[in-house]
Residue, then its C-alpha position, 0 to 999 in steps of 0.5 A: m499507486i497511480l496505476g492503481l488509481l487509474t484502474r478505477q477511472e480516468m484522471t488528471g494529475y490534479d485528480i490524482k493529487q486530490t485523491f491522494d490527499k483524501e484517500k491515502a493521506e493516512f499512509w501515503s502522500a505525494p506532491f505534485s512534483q512527484i506525481y507529474p514526473e511519474l505520469s510522464r514516466l508511466l506514459k513513456k513506458e506505455l503503462v498509461e495513455l492520454v485521453p483524447d481531448e475534445t477541447k483543442n484549447s485545453r492544456k489539461k491532460t487526462y490519463r487512463i491506464s493501458s492494457q499493459g499497465l493494467k497487466l503490470f498492476n495486477d501482477w504487482l498485486q500478487i507479488p507477495l504470494t510468489p514462492g519464496v516470499t515469507q514476509l510482507n511489510n506493513d506499507d506493501f500490505i496496506l498499499r495492496l489492500h487498498f486496491l483489493g475488494k471481496k471479489n479478490q478473495k483468492i489474493l486477499q486471504p493469502l495476503m492477510i495470512l502472509r501479513r499475519q505471519t510477518i506481524k508474529m515474527e515482528l512481535i517476537q523481535l519486539e518482545l526481545e527488544l523489550t527484555e533488553v531495555v525494561h531494566h534500564p531507566e535511561q532507556y525508558g523512552r525507547e521502552f515506551i516506543i517498544r510498548k507502543e509498537l507492541a500494542t499496535k502490532k497486537a491490535d493489527l493481529k487481532l484485526l487480521n485474525s478476525a478478517i481471516k476468519k470471516s473470509 
């Protein structure tokens, strides 16, 4: 996530936290206690670099993605499309989708098709679970949760089908 944000612009740890809170809160959150150690780790692995500071007295550190970090990030975007990968969970899909634009159709289209395939398998599993609990009143709560998940997955599938047809 941090590498992806740094593909857009140079940022401080504070900027990254603000972006997480503004853009990613619906599917991902990260406290400062996670961001700063991760930035240090990325710096040690030379995936990010410190931007030279013009003001000698500032303690503010600004980071940018390195060429090695950019290559790693771009490779990561395509991981689900490697041979043998047959499923793509929602978190991986959403995270990648967040950083892909229309110019990335060669990645975006197959990614959406893979997620659609995964949702279809998840729907089958949920339908099976529903048949197990539907006649057991003591499991009404579980039945409700399954029905809610089914509705969400069906809506996701409809949206994906529409997006795939448009591209």
